[in-house]
N, C-alpha and C positions, 0 to 999 in steps of 0.2 A: 440454420443460424449458426454463425461462428461464435465462439467464446471470446472473451476479451480479458486482458491482463492489465493490472496496474502494477508498475514497477517503481520501487522507491529506493533511493540511496540517500542515507542521512548520517549526520554525526550529531550524536546526543551530547549536549553539553551540561544538562541539568536532569540527571536521571531520576531523582526523587520526584520532581514535578512531572517529568515525562510519563512516569508510571501511571499518572491520572488519565492521560491520553490512552495509554496501553489497556487500562481498565474498561474504557468506553468504546473504543474504536470497534473491536471485535463484534459487539452487538450490532452496530450499525451495518457491518459487512454482512453478517448473517441475515439481517432483516432485508437487505436487498438482494439476497439470493446468492451471494458471494462466499468465498472461503479463502483462507490463507494457504498458499502453496509453500511459501518461504517466509519466515520471520526470524531474522538473526541467523545464526548458525555458521558454520565454517564455509569458507570460500577461498578460492584463489584466482587471480587474474592469469588466463591462459594464453592471451594475445593481446597486444596494445598496450597502451599507457594508462588505462583507466584503473585506478586503485580505489575502489569503493570503500566506505567506511562500515556501514551496516546496511544490509539489504533486506527488502521485504517484497513479496509478490503475491498479488491477490488474483483470483480468478472469479469471473462473473459470467453468467450465461450469455451475455451480449454486450456489445459496445454501449447500447443504450441503457442497459441495467446498470453498468459501471458509472456512466455519467449521472443516472438518477441518483446512485449512492452518494457520489461525490457532492451533488448539490442538495442532498437531503438535509432537513433540520438536524436530524439525529447525527450525522456525520459532522456538520457544521458546528454543533455544540462540542463534539470531541475535539475538533480542530481548535477551538478556542482555548482548550486546556493544554494544547501543545505550544502555544505562543510563548517565545522566549526560552525554549527548552532545547533548541537545536542550533548548531552552527550553520547547518544548511539542511534542507529537506527537499530533494528533488523528486518529483513524481511525474511519470508519463503513463499515458493510457494507450494501449496498442491492441488492434484487432487481431485475434488468433486466426489459425487455420481451421476451416470446417473439417470435422472428421470425415474420412472416406466411408461411403455407404457400403 
């Protein structure tokens, strides 16, 4: 089974309120078997025109596990706390490469 990754590019506009989302989201990720690989931190664009603002990347054991996390009531409750706190919040789910045997 291949892992799956959730990649997020966001622009936070209300950090104080966004902190409520940041306090709840990690527990929902862990409950779904996921983990944060990237959460903020230093970055630079190496090619192309994309200039992300703040990046996050989560890893899940499978595509299905990531979808179940996104659809879970626990994450939906965290998402509601994020409403109105960002200029934009772009999230994609991508299937990873199965590790060689």
